[in-house]
N, C-alpha and C positions, 0 to 999 in steps of 0.2 A: 382523426384516426386516435385509438390506445396504442400507448407503450406499454406492452403488459412483458413481464417475466413470469416464469413456468418452468414446471420439472423440464421439461423435452428442451425447451433454449439453453438453460443447465446442463441437460446431459451431451450435449454437441458442444458447449466452449468447455466444457472439465475434458471431453475425449480430447479438443482441439490444443488445448493447455498441457497437457503432456507432450506433447513433439515437441512442443516448441523449446528452443535450446535453452530460452532464458525461466520454465518450467514456470510461466505464468502467462499470462493471457489476459486483455481489456476489451470489452466492446463498449459502446460509446452510443450513447443515445440520443447525445447533441448534434444536430446539424452538421457543424461546422464549427471550427476552433475562434470563432468569432463571439460565437457565443458567449452571452455573460453569464449562464449556468451551465456548470460543466457536470452531465451524468453520465457515468458509467460503473460496468459491473468488473468486478476484476476475478480474476481465479486464478488464483496461488498453490503452487503445490509446496510441500517441504524442504528446503534445502537454496528455496529460490532466495537472492540476493538484493536488496533494494536497497543502495546506498544511502544513507541520511543522508538527506536535505531538509531545507526550508524553503517557504516561500515569500518571499519579500523581497520590496522594490521591482514589480508592483509585489506589496502583499494581497494575501489570500489566504484565505480560510479553507479547510477540508474538514466533508463529512464523515465518514465512515459505518457504516451499517452491515452487521453482518447475518448475510442471508442461511448461510451455512459451514460449519467449521469451528477453527480456534485457530485465530491470528493474536499475537503480541503486537501493541503499538508501544513503543518504546520511543520517551523522552529521553535528550542528552542539554549539558550547557554546552556552552561555547568550547571547551576544551576537550570534547569529546566524552566525557563522564555521565553515566547513565544517572541519570534523575529520576526518571518516575518511569511506572509502564502501566499499562492495562489489560486485559485477557481478553479481547471480544472472544465469547464465546456462547454459540444461539442457547446451544443445550442448557445452559448455567442461567440465562437470560441477563447476560451482559452482553446487549444488540449494536450498545451506536459507542463510538468518539466525534467530540468536535476538536479538531487541533489547529488553534491559531496560528492566525499570520506571524511571521519569524522567530518561530521554533523548532528547533533540529529535530528531527522525527526518523522512524524508519516502521516496516511493518513485517513482522517475520511471521510465517505461515508456521503452525505448529502440526497438522498434520494436511496431508492430501486432499486437492477437491475443495479449499476454503472457497466461499463467494463471499465478497463483499460488494455493496451499493456505494460508489463513492457521489457525493456531491461538492464541486469544489466553484470556487470565484471563477469568473470567466474574463477575459477570453484567455487564450492557449497562443502561447509563443514559446518555440522549442527555445529562441536562445532565453527567454529569463524569466522561464515557468519554476524552474529549479537552480537552486543554489547547493550544490552538493559539498559535503563536508571536507575539507582541506584532508583531515585527521583519519579518516575511515580508507580504504581500498575503492577503487573504479571497479565499477560491475568486471565482468572477467581479466581483473589483472590479481596477479599471484597476492593470494591471503584473502582471499576473500572468502575463503570457508572457513576458515581458524577465525578469523575477525567475525562473521555471523556464531560459531560454536561459542567464545569467548561472551558476545553479548548474552545470549545465552543462559549459559552458566550465571552471569551477571543478575539476571531475573530469575533466577529459579528452576532453568529447564536443561 
């Protein structure tokens, strides 16, 4: 059976994401965490905070393709300095990015109802999937909003 993505599916997920305390939602297409190819949709709204992290030991790559909206992919060095960024923007033809393993990164929704399709190496294990940056606040910690705003200023937003 085909797995499809259509406007009706996206509208439902967008509606659900607005009620999420995290201002985002993901929808998995892979059948279980052991799948060697993880595939999912991410619905991101402005103001969501994804703590900078990397996928190392086990090393994993991620590919993001924007289906709707505008999202900043930000790369950091080991000291937390912004060293690169790319704006995924469907309307401008900037459709995708591959983030190599061992790369500190974060994604920042620049508007509401952004939709990303992600493909990532599996399997998924919550114990070692992400290594969060020690120099950035954890999600829901004081300072998240300020950290997000500072990062946006550094990339010109």
